[in-house]
C-alpha positions as CSV (number, residue, x, y, z in Angstrom):
1,X,-13.2,-91.0,34.3
2,X,-15.7,-90.4,31.5
3,X,-14.4,-93.6,29.7
4,X,-15.0,-95.6,32.8
5,X,-18.5,-94.2,33.1
6,X,-19.2,-95.1,29.5
7,X,-17.9,-98.6,30.0
8,X,-20.1,-99.1,33.1
9,X,-17.1,-99.7,35.3
10,X,-18.3,-96.7,37.4
11,X,-21.8,-97.5,38.8
12,X,-23.7,-97.8,42.0
13,X,-22.6,-100.8,44.0
14,X,-23.9,-102.5,47.1
15,X,-21.7,-103.8,49.9
16,X,-22.7,-104.9,53.4
17,X,-26.3,-103.7,53.0
18,X,-25.1,-100.3,51.9
19,X,-25.2,-98.7,48.5
20,X,-22.2,-96.7,47.3
21,X,-23.0,-94.6,44.2
22,X,-20.7,-94.0,41.3
23,X,-17.8,-96.2,42.4
24,X,-15.5,-98.9,40.8
25,X,-13.8,-102.0,42.0
26,X,-10.0,-101.6,42.1
27,X,-9.3,-105.0,40.7
28,X,-11.7,-104.5,37.8
29,X,-10.1,-101.2,37.0
30,X,-6.6,-102.7,36.9
31,X,-7.9,-105.3,34.4
32,X,-9.4,-102.5,32.4
33,X,-6.1,-100.5,32.3
34,X,-4.3,-103.5,30.9
35,X,-7.0,-104.5,28.4
36,X,-7.1,-100.9,27.0
37,X,-3.3,-100.6,26.9
38,X,-3.2,-97.8,29.4
39,X,-0.8,-99.9,31.5
40,X,1.5,-102.7,30.4
41,X,1.1,-104.7,33.6
42,X,-0.7,-104.7,37.0
43,X,2.3,-103.1,38.8
44,X,2.2,-100.2,36.5
45,X,-1.6,-99.9,36.8
46,X,-1.3,-99.8,40.6
47,X,1.3,-97.0,40.4
48,X,-0.9,-95.0,38.0
49,X,-3.9,-95.2,40.3
50,X,-1.7,-94.3,43.3
51,X,-0.7,-91.2,41.4
52,X,-4.4,-90.3,41.0
53,X,-4.9,-90.8,44.7
54,X,-1.8,-88.7,45.5
55,X,-3.3,-85.9,43.3
56,X,-6.8,-86.2,45.1
57,X,-8.4,-87.5,41.9
58,X,-9.7,-90.7,43.4
59,X,-10.1,-92.1,46.9
60,X,-11.5,-95.1,48.8
61,X,-15.2,-94.7,49.3
62,X,-14.9,-94.8,53.1
63,X,-11.3,-93.2,53.1
64,X,-10.2,-96.3,55.0
65,X,-7.2,-96.9,52.7
66,X,-4.7,-94.1,51.8
67,X,-3.1,-96.3,49.1
68,X,-4.5,-98.0,46.1
69,X,-4.9,-101.8,46.5
70,X,-5.4,-104.2,43.6
71,X,-8.2,-105.9,45.3
72,X,-12.0,-106.0,45.6
73,X,-12.2,-102.6,47.2
74,X,-14.4,-99.8,46.2
75,X,-12.9,-96.4,45.1
76,X,-14.5,-93.3,43.6
77,X,-13.6,-90.3,41.6
78,X,-13.7,-87.2,43.8
79,X,-15.5,-85.4,41.0
80,X,-18.4,-87.9,41.4
81,X,-19.0,-87.2,45.0
82,X,-18.1,-83.5,45.3
83,X,-14.9,-83.9,47.3
84,X,-12.6,-82.8,44.5
85,X,-10.5,-79.8,45.9
86,X,-11.3,-76.8,43.8
87,X,-8.4,-74.5,44.9
88,X,-7.4,-71.4,42.9
89,X,-4.9,-73.3,40.7
90,X,-7.4,-75.9,39.7
91,X,-10.1,-73.3,39.0
92,X,-7.8,-71.3,36.8
93,X,-6.8,-74.5,34.9
94,X,-10.4,-75.6,34.4
95,X,-11.3,-72.0,33.3
96,X,-8.5,-72.1,30.7
97,X,-9.6,-75.5,29.4
98,X,-13.2,-74.3,29.1
99,X,-12.1,-71.2,27.2
100,X,-9.8,-73.2,24.9
101,X,-12.6,-75.7,24.0
102,X,-15.0,-72.8,23.3
103,X,-12.4,-71.0,21.1
104,X,-11.5,-74.0,19.0
105,X,-15.1,-75.1,18.4
106,X,-16.3,-71.9,16.8
107,X,-16.0,-70.8,13.2
108,X,-13.6,-68.0,12.4
109,X,-11.9,-68.5,15.7
110,X,-9.3,-65.9,16.9
111,X,-6.9,-68.8,17.5
112,X,-4.7,-69.0,14.4
113,X,-1.2,-70.0,13.2
114,X,0.7,-66.7,13.0
115,X,4.3,-65.7,12.3
116,X,6.5,-63.3,14.2
117,X,10.2,-62.6,13.5
118,X,10.1,-65.5,10.9
119,X,8.9,-68.0,13.5
120,X,5.5,-69.7,13.2
121,X,3.5,-70.2,16.3
122,X,0.4,-72.4,16.9
123,X,-2.8,-71.5,18.7
124,X,-2.0,-67.7,18.8
125,X,-4.2,-64.6,19.4
126,X,-3.7,-60.9,19.9
127,X,-4.2,-59.7,23.4
128,X,-6.8,-57.1,22.4
129,X,-8.7,-59.8,20.3
130,X,-8.9,-62.0,23.4
131,X,-10.2,-59.1,25.5
132,X,-12.9,-58.3,22.8
133,X,-13.9,-62.0,22.6
134,X,-14.1,-62.4,26.4
135,X,-16.4,-59.4,26.8
136,X,-18.5,-60.3,23.8
137,X,-19.1,-63.8,25.0
138,X,-19.9,-62.8,28.5
139,X,-16.8,-64.5,30.0
140,X,-15.9,-61.1,31.5
141,X,-18.0,-58.1,32.5
142,X,-15.6,-55.5,31.2
143,X,-12.1,-55.1,29.7
144,X,-10.4,-54.7,33.1
145,X,-11.9,-58.1,34.3
146,X,-10.8,-59.7,31.1
147,X,-7.2,-58.5,31.5
148,X,-7.2,-59.9,35.0
149,X,-8.4,-63.2,33.7
150,X,-5.7,-63.2,31.0
151,X,-3.0,-62.4,33.5
152,X,-4.2,-65.3,35.7
153,X,-4.0,-67.7,32.7
154,X,-0.5,-66.5,31.9
155,X,0.8,-66.7,35.5
156,X,-0.5,-70.3,35.6
157,X,1.3,-71.3,32.4
158,X,-1.8,-71.8,30.3
159,X,-1.1,-69.0,27.9
160,X,2.1,-67.1,27.2
161,X,3.6,-64.3,25.1
162,X,5.1,-66.0,22.1
163,X,8.6,-65.0,23.0
164,X,8.0,-64.8,26.8
165,X,8.9,-61.1,27.0
166,X,5.6,-59.6,28.1
167,X,2.8,-60.1,30.7
168,X,-0.7,-60.1,29.4
169,X,-1.9,-56.7,28.1
170,X,-4.9,-55.3,26.2
171,X,-2.9,-54.6,23.1
172,X,-1.8,-56.1,19.7
173,X,0.9,-58.2,21.4
174,X,0.9,-61.8,20.2
175,X,0.1,-64.6,22.7
176,X,-0.5,-68.4,22.4
177,X,-2.1,-71.2,24.4
178,X,0.9,-73.0,25.8
179,X,-1.2,-76.0,26.7
180,X,-2.9,-77.9,23.9
181,X,-5.9,-79.2,25.8
182,X,-6.9,-81.5,23.0
183,X,-3.7,-83.5,22.8
184,X,-4.5,-87.1,23.6
185,X,-2.6,-88.0,26.8
186,X,-1.8,-91.4,28.1
187,X,-2.0,-92.2,31.8
188,X,1.6,-93.6,31.8
189,X,2.8,-90.0,31.3
190,X,2.0,-89.5,34.9
191,X,4.9,-91.7,35.9
192,X,7.4,-89.4,34.1
193,X,6.7,-86.5,36.5
194,X,9.6,-84.9,38.3
195,X,9.5,-85.5,42.0
196,X,10.7,-83.1,44.6
197,X,13.3,-85.6,45.8
198,X,15.1,-85.2,42.6
199,X,16.2,-81.8,43.8
200,X,18.5,-83.2,46.4
201,X,20.4,-85.1,43.7
202,X,21.5,-81.9,41.9
203,X,24.2,-79.7,43.5
204,X,22.2,-76.6,42.4
205,X,18.5,-76.0,42.5
206,X,17.4,-76.7,38.8
207,X,14.9,-73.8,38.7
208,X,17.4,-71.2,39.6
209,X,20.2,-70.1,37.4
210,X,19.2,-69.5,33.8
211,X,20.8,-70.5,30.5
212,X,24.4,-69.2,30.9
213,X,25.3,-68.6,27.2
214,X,22.1,-67.7,25.3
215,X,22.1,-67.7,21.6
216,X,23.3,-64.3,20.1
217,X,20.4,-62.0,19.4
218,X,18.0,-64.1,21.3
219,X,18.5,-62.6,24.8
220,X,18.1,-65.1,27.6
221,X,14.9,-66.6,26.1
222,X,15.0,-69.7,23.9
223,X,13.3,-69.4,20.5
224,X,10.6,-71.9,19.4
225,X,11.5,-72.7,15.9
226,X,12.2,-76.4,15.7
227,X,10.9,-79.4,17.6
228,X,14.3,-79.7,19.3
229,X,14.1,-76.1,20.6
230,X,10.5,-76.6,21.8
231,X,11.7,-79.5,23.9
232,X,14.4,-77.3,25.4
233,X,11.9,-74.6,26.3
234,X,9.7,-77.3,27.9
235,X,12.6,-78.3,30.1
236,X,12.7,-75.0,31.9
237,X,9.1,-73.8,32.3
238,X,7.0,-74.9,35.2
239,X,3.5,-74.7,36.6
240,X,1.8,-75.7,39.8
241,X,-1.3,-77.1,38.1
242,X,0.0,-79.0,35.2
243,X,0.0,-82.4,36.9
244,X,-3.7,-82.1,37.1
245,X,-4.0,-82.4,33.4
246,X,-3.2,-86.1,33.4
247,X,-0.1,-85.1,31.5
248,X,3.6,-85.4,32.4
249,X,4.7,-81.9,33.2
250,X,5.0,-80.0,29.9
251,X,7.1,-77.3,31.6
252,X,9.8,-79.6,33.0
253,X,11.6,-82.4,31.3
254,X,13.2,-85.2,33.3
255,X,16.6,-84.0,32.2
256,X,17.2,-80.4,33.2
257,X,20.9,-80.9,32.4
258,X,19.9,-80.1,28.8
259,X,19.7,-76.5,29.8
260,X,21.9,-76.3,32.9
261,X,25.1,-78.4,32.2
262,X,27.6,-75.8,33.6
263,X,25.5,-74.9,36.7
264,X,26.1,-78.1,38.6
265,X,29.7,-77.1,39.2
266,X,29.2,-73.5,40.1
267,X,29.3,-72.1,43.6
268,X,30.3,-75.3,45.4
269,X,31.4,-73.2,48.5
270,X,29.1,-71.2,50.6
271,X,29.3,-67.4,50.0
272,X,28.7,-66.8,53.7
273,X,31.7,-65.5,55.7
274,X,30.5,-67.4,58.7
275,X,27.5,-69.6,59.8
276,X,24.5,-67.7,61.1
277,X,21.8,-69.3,63.3
278,X,18.1,-68.6,63.4
279,X,18.5,-67.3,67.0
280,X,21.0,-64.7,65.8
281,X,18.8,-63.6,63.0
282,X,15.7,-63.2,65.2
283,X,17.3,-61.8,68.4
284,X,16.2,-58.3,69.4
285,X,18.5,-55.6,68.1
286,X,20.2,-57.9,65.6
287,X,21.7,-56.1,62.6
288,X,19.3,-57.6,60.1
289,X,16.4,-56.0,58.2
290,X,13.5,-57.8,56.5
291,X,12.6,-57.1,52.9
292,X,9.7,-58.4,50.7
293,X,10.6,-59.3,47.1
294,X,8.0,-60.1,44.4
295,X,9.6,-62.0,41.6
296,X,7.8,-62.9,38.4
297,X,9.5,-65.9,36.8
298,X,10.3,-65.8,33.1
299,X,10.7,-68.5,30.5
300,X,13.6,-70.1,32.3
301,X,12.9,-69.7,36.0
302,X,13.6,-67.0,38.6
303,X,17.3,-66.6,38.3
304,X,18.8,-67.4,41.7
305,X,20.2,-70.3,43.8
306,X,19.3,-71.0,47.4
307,X,21.6,-73.0,49.6
308,X,22.1,-74.2,53.2
309,X,19.4,-74.8,55.8
310,X,18.0,-73.5,59.0
311,X,18.4,-70.8,57.8
312,X,18.9,-71.0,54.0
313,X,20.7,-68.2,52.2
314,X,20.9,-66.9,48.6
315,X,24.0,-68.4,47.1
316,X,24.0,-66.9,43.6
317,X,21.8,-64.4,41.6
318,X,21.7,-64.1,37.9
319,X,22.5,-60.4,37.2
320,X,20.0,-60.4,34.2
321,X,17.3,-62.4,35.9
322,X,14.0,-61.6,37.5
323,X,15.3,-62.1,41.1
324,X,18.0,-59.5,40.6
325,X,15.5,-57.1,39.1
326,X,13.3,-57.5,42.2
327,X,16.3,-56.6,44.5
328,X,17.6,-60.1,45.5
329,X,21.2,-60.2,46.6
330,X,23.7,-62.8,47.5
331,X,23.9,-63.6,51.3
332,X,20.3,-62.7,52.1
333,X,18.5,-65.2,54.3
334,X,15.2,-66.7,53.2
335,X,12.5,-65.9,55.8
336,X,9.3,-66.9,54.0
337,X,8.1,-68.2,50.6
338,X,4.6,-67.3,49.4
339,X,3.6,-66.6,53.0
340,X,5.1,-69.8,54.5
341,X,7.7,-69.4,57.3
342,X,10.8,-71.3,56.1
343,X,13.7,-70.5,58.4
344,X,13.5,-74.0,59.8
345,X,13.7,-75.7,56.4
346,X,16.6,-76.9,54.2
347,X,17.2,-75.7,50.7
348,X,15.8,-78.9,49.0
349,X,12.4,-78.3,50.7
350,X,12.4,-74.6,49.9
351,X,13.4,-75.4,46.3
352,X,10.4,-77.7,46.1
353,X,8.1,-75.1,47.5
354,X,9.2,-72.6,44.9
355,X,9.1,-75.0,41.9
356,X,5.6,-76.2,42.8
357,X,4.2,-72.8,43.6
358,X,2.9,-70.0,41.3
359,X,5.0,-68.2,38.7
360,X,4.8,-65.0,40.7
361,X,7.0,-65.7,43.8
362,X,6.7,-63.6,46.9
363,X,9.7,-64.0,49.3
364,X,10.7,-62.4,52.5
365,X,14.4,-62.2,53.0
366,X,16.6,-60.9,55.8
367,X,19.9,-59.1,55.0
368,X,22.6,-57.6,57.1
369,X,22.5,-53.8,57.7
370,X,26.2,-53.6,57.9
């Protein structure tokens, strides 16, 4: 957006006796993408701009076209007309980006390369150091507010404990910025994003069961020692806001089979003894009770598999995973996900809701009292 402003492609334009401020001509922008090697051809350029429309980054000036057309039509960045949706996820991401830029631009920054357990980590800081800095710089009024900010950044995948074993605390625990906001990204990375439809191609939900045979002495978390291992870790983390960076999702690779090769063959048969309908679950006096589970995902997901549809059920639970720790059991039925009623949905849709939602998952489940 800023490059287009600098290049005078974004400017006030007059059409049919009306002036449209801060807009660009779609055909001219497609030419610009090719000339600046952001797209190899017009078809790719159109797909890239459609991605930006799908993510509510740009729109037609009169909202008369829901798709991006390579024609003499006027479009505008939503940030230029105040219609960009600033939901909680976006606000947390933008706050994280602002803090990162502020930290890397000062002398004697608390962000440093540090070593822990013979592993070097980039962009690291101690939790208590970050709290001190946030309060000192006026980014938080007190230490409690600073801790809440740090926890929000961690839950949205912007920072993390270096070995993914702790939430954010006001202590000398070592954390790092997981996102390098200064990495130059190319628009074509947008086309490598996972789509929710890919879920239906896998026999098991890829976010669910964790690495089955972790390396000895490394628990179920994957270390970050070599470039190869960093890529493996990237294949299993997720965030609901990462697509807004203009980056292909750094928490998911397009090949989750790197981490889950054995999972595709497990639990092919339903664990339910017999089919259960929604009417049976919800009928007065039915032998089912509702429970609320709060599951904080770890480095490799939440640790369960959901199957079936209308209603969906829990097919498998990793005994050492976050879901098991929260009280999830096999054969429970999924009633709601993050406040959304889901008894009428299939498992692919529920999987998509979970994968694109926050790291802290709140689920209501129903289980038999027998």
